[in-house]
N, C-alpha and C positions, 0 to 999 in steps of 0.2 A: 768693263772693257771699253765701252763707248767713251767714258770720261777720260780714260788714258789716251785714247786716240785724239780726242779734242785737244788735249794738252800738247800732244806732240805735233800735230799737223794743221790745226785750224788756221795758222797764218798763211797757208797756201791756197786759201779760198779763191783768189783771183788767178787761177791757172789759165793758160791759153785756151780759148774756146775753139771748137771745131767750126769751120764755116761750111761744112757739108755733113749731111746725115742720111744714112739709109733708113728707109721706112718699110716695115713689114708686119706680118701677122703670124702668130703661132697659136696652136690649139692642142688640146688633149683629146679632141673629138669626143666630147661627152655624149653619153647615150643613156637611154632609159633601160636599165637592166630588165631582161625578161626571164633569165634563169632557166632557159629551155634549150637543152642541147638539140642541135639540128633544126631549130626553129627561130633563130635569132634574127627575126625580120628587122627589128629596129637597128641592129648592128649592120646588117647588109645595106640598108638604106642609108645609114650614116656614112658608110664608106663611099657610096655613090655620090652623096651630097658633098663629101669632103673633096673628092677629086674635082668636082665642079667648082667648089670654092677656090681651090688652088688655081684652076684654069682661069677663073674670073679675076683673081688677084693678079695673075700674069697679064691678062688682057687689059686690065685697068692701069698697069704700070707700077705695081709695087716692086720693091727690090728683093724681098726675102719672104719665104714661107717656111715656118718651122713646125715640126710635129713632135709632141712629147711621147715618151715611152712609159706606159703604166701596165700593171698586171692586176687590174681590178674590174669588177663588173660594170662600173659606172664610166669607164673610158674604153673606147674601142681599139685604140692603137697600142699594141704591144710590140710591134715590129715596124718601126718608122721607115726603115730602108725599103721594105716591100711596098709600102704605100707611096713613098717618094719615087720609087722606080716607075710605078704606074703614072704618077703625076708628070714625070719627065717626058712621057710620050705625048702629053697633051698641052705642054707649055713650051715657050721658046726662049724667054729671057730671065725669068725669076730664079733666084738662087734657092736651092732646096736643102734644108737643114734639119737635123734632129734638134729637139728642144725639150728635153735633153736625151742623149743616150746614157743610160744608167751603166756606166763603165765598170763600176765596182762588181756587179753581178753578171757581167757579160765577158766574152773573150775578145781581147783587143785584135787578134788575128781576124776573127770573123767580122767584127765591126768594121775593120779596115776594108776587108774584101767586099762587104756589102755596099759600103759607100763608094768604093772605087767603081763598083758596078753601076751604081746610080750616076756616078760622074760620067761614065761613057754613055749611058742611056740619055743623059741630059745635055751632052755636048760640053761638059766641063763646068757644071753648075752646082755640084754637090759640096756640102759642108758637114762637119761633125761638131755639135756642141756637146762636150763631154761634161758630165756632172755626177754627183752622188745620188740625185733623185730625192724627191720630197716624201716618198713612201718607202717602206721596207719589205713589201711583199715579195720582191724578186729574190731576196737573199735566201730564205728557206726554199723557195721554188726551184732555184738552181743549185742548191746544196752548199751555200756559203754561211759562215758563222758571223753573226753581227759583232762579235768581239773583235773581228778583224776589219771592221768598217773602214778605219782610216788607212790601214796598211794596204788593203785591197785596192783602194782608189789610187794611192800614190804609186804602187807597183804597176798597176795596169795602165795608168796614164803614161808612165815612163816607157812601157813596152809599145803602146800605140804610137807615141812620138818617134821612137826609134824605127818602127816599121815604116812610118811615113817618110823617113829620111832616105831609105834605100831598100832595094828589093831583096837583098840577102842579109840576114841578121843572125848574130850570135848574142844570146841574152840569157841571163840567169837571175831569178828572183827567189823569194821565199815561199810564195803561195801559189804560184803557177809553174807548171813544168818548164824546164829550160828549153831554149832553142839553140841549135848548133848548126851554123852555116845554112840556115833554112831560107828558102825563097818564098815570098808571099805575093800571090797573084790573084786577080789582075792588078797591075799598077794603074793609078788613076790617069785620066786624060790630062788633068792639070799636072804640073810638075810635082806638086804635093797637094794633098787635101787640106783646105783651110780647117784648122781645129780651134774652136773657141773653148774657153774654160768657163763653165757656169758656176757661180759662187753664191753663197748664202749670206755673206757679210762678215766673216771672221777675218781678222788681220792676216792670219797665216795664209788664207786663200788668195788674198790680194798680192802678197809677196810672192807666193808660188807662181801665180800667173805671170808676174813681171820677170821672175828669174828664168822661167821657161820660154819667155818671149812669146806669150800667147795673148791674143785679144781676150778681154774679160767681159762676161755678160752677168749683170746683176738684176735679179727679179725684185722689184719693190711692190709688194702687194698689201702692205699695211703700214700704219704709223705715218710719220712725216718724212717726206723725201729729204728734207734738209739735214736730217740726222745722219744721212749716208755720205755727206760731203767729206768728212774726215776719212772715211773708208776709201772713197774715190781718190782723194789726194794721196793717200798712202800708196795706192796702186800706181799713180802717175809718178810720184817721187821714186818709187822702186824701179819703174821703167827707165827713168832718167839715169839712175845709178847704174843700170845695165847698159847704158850708152845709147838708149833709144831717144830720138828727137821727138819733140812734142807733136809734130805733124804726122808722125808714124804711129802714135799710140791709138789703138782701136778699142773702143769701149761701148758696150751695149747696155741699154736699160730696157727691161721687160716689165710691162704693167698690164693690169686689168683695164680694158677699154670697152666702152659702149657709147655709140653716138646716135642721137635721134634729132628730130626737127626742133624740139624744145627741151629745155632742162627738165621740166616736170615729166614730160613723156619718157625721157631717158630714165629718170629715177623710178617711175611707176612700172615701166616694162622690165627693168633690169633687177630691181630689188628682190622680187619673189624668188627667182631662180638662183640668184647670187647668194641670198641669205640662206636658202635651203641647203645649198652646197657647202657653204662655210660652216653652217651649224652641224651638218652631218660629219664633216671632217673634224670639227671642233669636239664633237662628242667622242670621237676616237682618241683625241689628244687631251681631253680634260678642259676644253675651253667652254665658256658659257655660250648660249645661243646668240646669234647676231641680231641686234635690234635695229629698228629703222633709224634710231638716233645715231648709232655707230656708223651705219651706212652713210648717212648724210654728212657726218663728220669727215668721212673718207672722201666724200665728193667736194668738200670745201676747197677753196683756191689753193691751199697748200697741203691738202691731203693726198694720199697715195692713189685713190681711185680716179681714173681718167674717164669719168662718166658724166655726160651732159650734152648740151647742144653743141653744134659745130664750133662756135666761138669759144665755148668753155673748154672743149677738148684741145683746140689750138692753143689757147692760153696756158693750159696745164703742161702741154708738151714743151712749149717755149720756156716756161718757168723752170722746168727740170733741166732744159738745155743750158739755161743760164747758170744753174747750180753745178752741172757736171761737165758740160762741154762734150757730151758723148757723140759718137759717130754712127750709132745705130739705135733705132727705137723699134721694138717689137710689141705689138698690141695683142693681148690675149682676148679675143672677141667673145668667145663662148665659155662662160663659167657656169656649169650646170646645163641642163637641156633646154635651150632656147628654141622657140619656133623658128623654122628655117627662114621664113619671110623676114623676120626681124634681124636675124644674123646677116642676111644678104643686104638689107637696107642699111644696117650699120656699117658693113664693109664698103658699100658704095659711097656713103657719106664720108667715111674715113679717107678713101682714096681720092675721090673727085673734088672734095672741098678741104678737108683737114690737111691731107698730105701736100696738096698744092700750095696752100697758104704757109705751112710750116717750111717747106723747101724754099719758098720765096723769101720768107723772113730770115732764115738762117744764112742764105747767100748774101744778104745785106749786112750780116754781122761782121764787125771789125774785130780781129783777134785782140784779146786782152793780154798784155805781157806782164 
């Protein structure tokens, strides 16, 4: 499929670049599982730390904080809207988003109501990032059949968007009960909730996002970012075909990020927890264990891992911006259970040094026609 894409759209490599980019953090709130009902001390502390991290991100001037939804013992957040509602009460400016809401196994009415509530609690800062999710535990948990994987997502995304457009809705699908002149409340404080479409890199998902006039978020967590240029070009071309001007196209890139004072320190501190997590997930999916050699290849100047010194992280983000011209960059700071002090130090370096330099550099960028 990638070869076909290259043939079709590689000539569009020099698309117009954005001269502004939102910067933020997202997390799955990794935790050390204790498997003890009623005694999940690690999980309780992780939630307390998470609220403090979001408050700190707001205080330091980041634009967005996103929370993933998972239903596994190694991630603490299964209900992003609940945590974001708590975060809304201790923050002032930062946008609060899911990253992602697993829409296929949830109900669009409840997702909308939950985030509309967060929108009011936050004074109009809520967003939904809708996606299929990277794990499948939620399907049997909520009584869905994996054979309906594609149909569930398409149908529920359609319903969510229609609910967002107006308070009274009549709708009929194949897999969810119909709605007949039903009101959905509360309505958000914003005129509509911003909805991003999180994608995995298939051409159909890029075209879908453009046809629905949705901003697209792509997670690049392996391989070489340059390989995604044709995919991004397909999205931009499809947006133009729908009548969207270049300056109105919103595109997000999500990456694994860790910043330390030196390159070696970043590598040594991040590798053990990162490799353990990727190896554990890989074991479930038939991948070989992650080696230090693979990790260092990902940290190379053109690799997907944004892990290194302040300057290395700045260079990597700007390199990707030259490739994609994206308008948002979200950093997944914690992959695996990192000591809190390291997470906070990485956040502080990202905001006070990396973000400052990236914003300054991008503002100087001249659009390429």
